[in-house]
Each structure stands twice: as C-alpha cells, then as structure tokens.
N, C-alpha and C positions, 0 to 999 in steps of 0.2 A: 504494500500500500504506500504510494508516495505521500510525503508529509512535508509540512513547512519546516520541520526541524528533525534531525535524527533522533532526538529524545522525546518527540511528541508521543503521547500515549496516556493510558489510564494511570492515574496517580500523580500526574504532573500538576503543579500549581502555577497558574497563569497570573502574572502581575501581582504575585504575593497574596492573592485573594481567592481565585477560582480554582477549585480542585476538580480535575477532569474525572468523571465517573465512568462513562462509556460513550461510544460513538453512536449518535442517533441516525446519521445518514450523511450524504455528501453529493456533490455535483461538480460541475466544471470549475466553479470558483473555490471550493474548499470543503472541508469536513465540518459537520455540525455535531457538537458534543453536548451531552448532559453534564452539567457542572454544579458543584455546591459552592454557593457564595458564603465563604467562611465569616464574612463580616456581618451579613444580615441573616445568616442561618436559613437560607432558602435555596431552592433549585432554580437554575437559569439555563438557557441554551447559549453556547458559545460557538461562533462561526470562525473557523481557522482558515487562513489563506494557504493554499496548497500549490506547490511548484512540482509538477510531475517530472521535470528535467532540471537537475541542479545547474546545468549549463545553459538554461534558458537565457536568451539575450537580455541584457540589462534593461533595454527600453521596454520590452514586453513585461518584465517583472514589475517595472515601475507602473506600467499601465494597469496591471492586475491589482496592485496595491491601491492605486488611485481609484479603481472601480469599487474596491471594498469600502473605501472612505465615502464614496458617492452613495453606495447602497445604504450605509448607515444614515447619512444625511437625509436622503430622500424618504426612507422608511420612518425616520424620527419625525419628519414633517407631518406624517400621517398618524402620529402617536395618539392613541385614544380612539381611533376608528374601530368600530366593533368587528370589522372584517379584514383587518390588517394585523399581522403579527407585530407586537410592540417591540421597538428597539430602545434599550435603556442607555447604552453607552457604546463608544468605540474607543479602544485603548491600544497601545503598542506594547509588545512584549518581544524582546530580543530582535528588535528592528522590524517586526511585522505587525500589522493591525489585526486585532480580534474584535468581533462585533458581539456585544452582550445583548441577548434578546430574551423575550418572554419564553418560558418553557411551557408548552401546551401539552399538559398531561393527557394521555390516552388518544393522542392525535394519530391519524393515518392519512397519508396523502391520497388524492383521488385516484392516482394511477394504481397504487397498491390496493385500494378499496375495490376497484373494478376487477383486479386480478383475483381477489379473494371471493368476491360476491357476485360478479357479473353486473351488467348494466341495470340501474334502477329505472323505475317508471318515469315517463316524461315529466310528470308534475314534480317529482323529487329533483330531477335534473334542472328544471326551471327554477326551483328554490335555490339550488346551488348557484346557478347562473345569475340570479337576481342579486345575491350577496356579493359575488365577484364583481359584477357590474357596478355595484355601489362603491366598492373599494377603488375600482379603476376610475370612476367618475370623480371621486374625491382627489385622486392623484392628478387627473387631467385638469381639474380646476386650479391646481397649484402649478400646472405646467410640467408635471412629471409623467413621462411615458414609461410603462413597465417594460415592454419589449420582449417579454418571455412568458406570456400567459400560456400555461399548459397544465395537464392533470397533475404532474409531479410538484407543481408550485401552488397547489390548492390543498389545504389541510381541512380535514373533517374531524371534529372533536366533540366530546360530550358537552352539552350545555347545562345551564343551571337547573333545569328540570330533570336531568339525568338521561335525556334522549342521547343515545350513543354517538350520533353523527349530526346533532342539531346545530353545532357551531361551525361556521364556514369562514376560513381565513385565507387571504392571499399572502404569499410570502415570496422571498427571494427577489429583491430589487437590485440584484447584482449587476444587471446590464441596463438598468433604467437610465434615463437621461432627461435633462430639461433643455430642449433644443432652442427655446426662445430667449435663453438667458446668456447665450454665448459660452455656456459651459463646455469645457473640453470633453470630447467624446473619447472615453477610454476604451478603445477597441484594440485588439491585438492584430498584428500584421497578418494579412492573408486569411482572416477569419470572418465569416459571415455571422453577424451577431444575432442570435436567436436560435430556435430549434427547428430543424427541417420538418416539414409537414404541418407546422403551426405558424410559420412566418407568412405575413401578408405578401401578395405578389409584388406590390410596389416596393416593399422592403427587399425582397429577393432580387429585384432588379436595380437596387442601389438608391431607392428613394428615401426620403427622410422619415424618421419616426413621427407618427401622428396618432391622435386618439382613434382614428378610423382603423389604423393598423392594429392597435390593441383589440379593437372590436372584432376584427377578422380572426385574431388568435383565440378570442373568447368563443367565436362560432365554431372553430375547429375543436376546441376543448369540449363544448357542449355536445357536438356531434359524437366525439369519442365516448363521452359519458353515456349517451343514450343508445349508441349503436355498438359499442364494444370495440371499436377500432377507429382510427383517425380517417378523415375524409380523403386525405392524400397519402395514406400509408402505402408505401411501396417497398421494394426489396433493398433499397439503399438510400442514404440521405440525399445523394445527388438526384436520384430518380424522384424522391419526394418533393424536392425543391422544383424540379422541372414540372412535376404534376401540378403544383400550386400555381405556377405561372401559365401553363399551357392547357390544362385539362379541367373539366368540370368535376366537382366532388362525386364520389361514389353515391348512387341514389340511396337515400335512407329507407330502411324498411321497418324500423321500430320507433321512429320519432313521434308518430302520432301528431298531437297538437303542436309539437315543437318544430315540425317540418317547415312551416312558413318563416319562423324565426331564424332557423338555420339558413334558409335560402337567402334571406335578406342580409345576414351577417357575412355570408361567404361570397357576396358579389365581388367579382374581380376588380371592377372599377370602384375606387374608394368614394367617388362622388355619388355612386348609386347604392352604396351600402346603407343599411338602415341606421339612422342616428340613435344615440344612446337613449334619448328620452322615449322614442317609440319602442325600442327594444325592452325598456323597463316596463312600459305599459303592457306589452304583449306577454312578457314573462309573468307579470303579476296576474293577468287574467287566467293563465294556466295554473298558477299556484292556488288561486282562490276563484274558482268559477263563479260567475255572477248569477247563473240560473240554477235554482234548485240545490244550491250547495248545502244549505242547512238541512235539507231533507235526506241527504245521503248518509246512511248510518253504517254502511259496510262496503267493502270493496266490490266493485262490479267487474269481475274478471273479463267479462265479455267486452268491456270498453277499452281494454288494453290494446296497444298497437300490435300488429302481427309480428310473430317471432318465427324464426326458422325452427320448425318442429321436426325436421328430417332426422330420424334417429341415426346414430352412428352404429354401424354393425359391429358386433363384438368380434375382435380379431382372434385368430387362432392362438392357442397357448404358446408362449415362448419357452422353449426348453431350457433357456438360460435365465429364466426369471428368478428373482430373489426368492428363496425358499419355495422353489417351483412345485413342491409337492402339494401345495394348496389348490383345491378344486375351485374353479370359478364358474358361476352361472353365466350362461350366454345372454346377458341383458344389456341393452343399449344404455350408454351414459354419454349424452351430448356434452360438449365442452363448455358451452356458455350457459350459465345458470341465470334464471329469470327472477327478477325481484318484482313480486306482485304488490300493488298497493296504491292507495290514494293519499295525497298529502293531507295532513291534518288528522289522519286516522292512525291508530297505533300500528297498523300493518305496514306503514311506510317509513318507519324510523330507520332509514339507511338501508333497508332491504337485507338486513342480516338474518332475518327470520321470516317465517310465514305462518300465520295462524290457521289451524285447521278446525273446522266445525262442520256439522251436517248442513250441507247446502240446501237440503230439502226439509229442514226441521220445522217445528211448529206443531199445531194440532194434528193428531193422527200420525205423527212421525215415528221413527224407530226408537226403541229403548236401548239400542247398541250404544256403548259408551261414547263413541265419537262419530256416530252416524254410519249409514250403510255404505257410503262411498269409501270410507277408511277401511271398513270390513272387519275390524276386530270385535270379538264378542266378549272379551275380558279386558279390564283396564290395564294399561301399561304401568309397570312399576320400575323404580330406579334399578339400573343394571341390565334391563332387557335390551337385547340386540335385535334389530329389525331389518327387514328387507323392504324396500320402497319401490313400487312400480308406478311410474308417472303416466298420466294420459298422454298418448302420442309419443312416449319415450323421451320427452324433454324434461329434465329435472327442474323442479321448483316452478312448474306451471300447473295450475289446476290442483286437484286433491289427489294425493298418492294413495294407492291401496297398500296397506301395511300388513306385514306378516312377521311372526316372531322367528328368530333363529336361536333356539334354546342353548346351543353350544357356543354361540358367538364366534364360530369358526367354520362349521360344516358348509354353510351356504354363502360364505363371504359376505358378511353383513354390510349394509349401507351406512348404519349408524347405531347409536346406543342412547338409551334414556339415561341422562346423567344427573337429572334433578327433577323435582316436581313441585308445583306451587298450589296451595289451596285457595279456595274462594268461598264466599258466603252465598253466592248465587251464580247461575250460568252467565248472566249479564256481566257480573264482575269478572268472571273468568275470561269472557270474551274481550272485555275492555282492558284488563290489567295483566292477564296471563302472559301474552307475548312479551311485553316489556320486562316483566319479572323474570321470564326465561332468559331473555337477553342478558340481564344483570347476573343471574345465577351461573351462567355458562361462560361469562366473559373471560375469566382467568384461564380456564381450560383452553378455550379457543385461541387465546393469545399465545399458548405454548405449542399449538399445532399449526401445521403449514397451510392446510387447505380444507377447512371445514366451515359449515354454516349451522345455525340453530333453527330448529323447526318447533314451534309451539303447537302441540296437539291438544286443542281445546275441546272440552266435552260438548256434545250436541245438546240442543235444548231439551230433548226428552231423555238424554243419557247422562245428565249431570250427576244424579245419584249413583248410577251404575259405574261411573268413572271415579267414584270415591270423592267427588267434589274437587278434583285436582286436575290441573293442566300438566301434561307430561312434556318435559323439556328435552327434546331429541337433538343430539348433535350428529349431523350427517356429513359425509364427504361431499365437498362442493362439486367435484368433477368425477367422482367414482366412489367405489366402496372404501370402507375404512379397514377392512380385512381382519378385524378383531376388536377386543375390548379397548376402551380409551381411559386415559388418565390414571387415577388411583385404582381402577378395577383391573389393571394388568397385573399379572403375577411375576414376581422376580424369578429369574431362571428360564422364563419362556422365550423361545426364539421368535423374532419378528417375522411375520409372514410377508410383510411389505413395509416400506418406509413410511406409509401413511399414518401409522400409530406412533412413530418416533416423535418425541416432543423435546423442546428446549430443556437443557440441563439433565436429560437422561444420561445415565452412565451405562456403558456397554462392555460386555465381555465378548471379545471378538474371537470366535473359534476358527474362522476362515474368512476370506473376502466375500463369501457367500452366506455366512451365518453370523449373526450377532444376537446376544441375549441380554435382556434387561437385568441389571444387578443394582443393589443399593450403592449410593454414592459415598456412604460412610466407610466402605472398605476399599479393596483394591479393584481396579477396573482398567480397561485398555484405552477407551476413548470416552469423551463426553460431548454431547450434542450442544452446539452453540446457536445454531440458527439454520436458515434455509436460503437458497438462491435458485435461480432459474437459468436454464441453458436455452439457446436459440432453437427455433422451430426446425431448423435444418440439421440439428445435431441428433444423430442416431443414438440408441441406447448403448451400442457397442462403443461408439466414439465417446459417449459421456463417461464411461468407466475409466477412460484414460485422461479425460480433460477436466473432470469434476474437482479433483484435488486443487488444481491451479485456479479454477473458478472460485472455490471457497477461500483459498488463500488471498484472493484479490477482493472478494465481496464481504467475507465474514472472517477477517484476520484474527487469529487467536490473541494477538497482543492487545487488541481493542477490549478484550475481556480480562486483561490482567495477567495473561500467560507470557512468560519469558521467551522471546523469540530465539534465544540461543539454546533453549532446552526443548521447546515445543514446536509443533508444526501443524498445519491444517490437514485434516483428513476429510473424507466424504463417503456417502453411501447413496447409491442409486438403486432403483428397482423398476420392475416392469410396469407397475400401475401408473405412475405419472407419464410414462411414454404412451401407454394405451389411451389415456385420457387427453393427451396433448398438452399437459401443463408443464412437463419437463422439469419438475421440481427436484432439487438435490438437497440432501441433508448434509449440513456442514458440521464437522466435529473438530476436536483438538486431541492430539496424541503426542507422546514423547518421540523425539527424533530417533532415538536408539531402539525404539520398539519396546521399551520397558513398560511396566505397569505404572499407573497413576494411583494416587490415594486420596482419601476424603478431604484432607486439608488443602490439597492441591486445587 
C-alpha cells in the first residue's frame, strides 16, 4: 500500500494529537483513517495525502498538496450543511497536510451499498439525489464546483431516528475548484480531472467546470443507483470517456418515474440540461407523490419498475470447488438483488431488508403463520436454516416460498433465522418488525461479505400461530450461505464455502482447500481481516493465484496493526462467488514463515 510516509500506519500519532486506529478507505488523493482525538477524547476521520511514487515530480507533488488544502477550504465553507461531511481543520505533519473531518459512524458509500444490496427503488434513489443536489447547490452558490460526483463520494449513514441509511452526505472535495475567483487549478500533468463514465462531455473535451457539469455527474450517479450500472460503463476508462462524448446512455429499464429526470440531466448539451431548480422539483414529486400519498399504507409491488427477471441457470458443479463434497441444489440465483419499497414506508429504509406478510390476508385468510405464499405451517425459530425460492427466480422480488433445511447443510441453505422480535399486534409487527430486524442483525451483517436481512412478518390471520414474533432471516445476497452463520457455527467445522467466513474469524488451515473455524484464544494459522472483489474477467483459477496480491493491496494487514516484517496477506476463494458473479475474496493475515499465530496476536 503506498503511503505518505514509510511509518504511516495504525498506532501512529499525527500532530501530537490524533492516534490512527485503522484505515476507513482511500482514493486517488489519499487514505482516510479513523483516529482518536486525544485532546477532546472523541473519534474523527483523518485524510492523509498519498504519493504512490516516491519519485513523483516535485511540481505534481506540490499540486497534490495544494489540492488537499483547497479541499479543506472548500468543504469548510460548507460546514454545517446537513448533506456535506464537516471539515474541522487542516494541519501539517512532517511536511504534508492532513484534513481533520467528521467521523460518520456506520456510514457506507453508495457504491458499496449497491454492491451489497442491489439497486433501491426509484423513490429511494430520488431521496438520495435530492440530498446530493442540495449539497451541490449550496456549493454552487459559493462558486464551488465539486467535479467528482459519483457513488463512491456519497455516504449513507444512520440518522437520528435510527433509519440505517437515512442520512445522505456528499464528501471528497479533493478536485473541487472555484473557477470565478481566479483560483489556481491544481491538476496534475496529463491527467483528466474527474472519473471516467461520470464526467460531463464538455469537461471531457476540455471545457471549464460549471454547475451544469456537476448536474451531469449527478445524473450518471442516479442512473447507476437505480439501474445497477453506470450509463456509460464500458470495458475501459478510455472507452467510457468516448461513450460520454459520442454515445447516448444505455436505455434505462428500472428507472420508472426517474427516467425523465435522468434524461434531462444526461443531455449532452449543457444548455439543454435540466437546471437544478427543476430537477429539485421533479425529485421531490417522486419522493412525496402528490396524489393519494397519504392513503398508501403498504408497498405496491406491482408499481415497481420492470426488472430483469431472467433466471441465471445453475452451472455444473466445479470439481475444484472449495470443499466440493457439498451437494448443491440446481436453483437459479440472479446476481442483482431487488430492493422493494416505497419511500416513507418502513420497507424502504435503504433496501437492506424486505418484509414478508400474507399478500392475501384479511377476513377469510389463512391461519398459516406467514401466509400461504410463504408456505410454512410452523413458525420459524432462531437457528432455523431455510431455502428460499423466489417468483421468477429473481431474488428479493415478490414473496419467496420458504422451506426448512433441518441440517443447515444437506440442501445448501439460502439463509438462517438469527433473531426474532415480538409485537403486541400484527399491525405493530408489520410496522416495526422490519426495522427491528435491521437493528438486531446489523452487527452480524457487518462481519459478513454478502448478505441481506429479510423480515418474515406474521400474516394477519397467522399472528398467533407465528408466536406473535417476526423472524429475522439473514440471506445470501447473491447465492446460498452454505451453512450456519455467526455464533451458530461450531468450532472445528470445515467451511463449505467462503460465504460463512466473517471478519476476525480464526482459521486452522489443513490445506489450501480446507480451513476450519477455531477459537481465536488459542493457536491458529490465519485470521480473516476483510473482503475484496476481483474483476469480472478474472476466472476462479486465475483468482487463486492473484487473490493474495489483491488482498495485500486492498486489505493490508499493517492497517490492522500487524507487523509487516512478520506478517503477510493471505486469501481464500471459493466456487460460490464465481457462480454468483460477485467474485468476492476473503482476505486474511498469516505469518510469513508459515508458523502459527496466537490469541494475543
């Protein structure tokens, strides 16, 4: 991992005040660290300037440093705005600037949110767009152009009510500029400033930064949010830039009410682009429909935009699969998960879960706990593993038919009930159950790479039969989970797939094909630190040779306090993520000499 200083890392104290705890993320400008302010006894985020090449020309180093100072100045000018990450200070340490920012606990950027959960409903995308537009407009009024609006620069975080993605924040003013003030434009030589696929066509051809250019980038971002891919996403950055300038965006198929907004924002000619005030009005109408909004009491799935419901055929078994003795049912698992919901309803809180209830409940309905569509005749209990078959084969659309897998292994389960929440009435269960399941499963989901939560709400006539409880089901987002989750796994059990590996798991490695879960208090061979993804063009065979290097780059052990002279990055791959198309890799730490590690380590 390149760094601004050879000694940069966990445990370092910046400016005699900020203790680096661990790295939160990074980009072209630098690394962002979680740090402890020793003077005020609180947590902050610190942005560190990074030079990938120590021999980088002095002029470009100066430009990069100047850009950091400009970022702090521009973001500080928007301090107090509800949709901009607050900048507290900019300081110099060992000759380089560090930016002290608000630490947004529980935040996930929109890019990662989409990778985990799939695209949300159009109304939820409109809500996000409205917040980002508000932040951009505030900057434009001060003459500040952001110039890099994209999913990775939008944070979703819990709000004061506890809604997990209720707060929307625009961050990273690292390449912003005030063109009307004569301010020096701190760009590096031979670098097109911005991100391919999100850059306005007039900027890609050398035009000046303008509010209209930021609006084009916002349009690309909203398109990506609702469609699951960028409008000009191509096989290379150069092809994406060419597409921005020369081609129309890919026709949206899921945008629904957002489609006219996207069309107006993505106009090639900036003079024909919809102005901010009109965009704001259009997004607000989607967020809060003016007709019959108060009468809508639950999600109308039939009103959602069309989704690609073509099931992915189950591939033949791979004889080289991780723990390949596991039998897999030939069931389709489409890659993109659908978030059903309407804004203002509890079903649309970020799309991390989906509430199930009898769609045909009411007088004369069934006494089955969760309705006839779900198909269970007995209530779910904590620890139950389930199989989920979705209508049309597309996960997280409609109501799945559930069946139990008593062994949690024989049928390759899709998920497990990890909690349940009680209610005084069926209406309370419907209104509060999903949000409470979201909260009860948040910690576990944070430790796993690719899961979602599903709240199985009792049917109107099945409330008593369900034991007056909503079952909180954690499902694989893009495929099965292959076994028990979290604390329900047994020490000594071999992993059937990497899907059940979680952060801070300790592994007894029998071979490069077999790892077993062991307690971290004793001796072990590797410890799971996190996850990364490999490209769509990387085969599983290639991944098994490239994944160590990817983990060393993306999840470096020294960021977690491990001595790089003693430890190195390791990795685990399995068949499941390649069958689902997610290409997820589990990143670990191990001793360089192959020796065992111990609890204190």
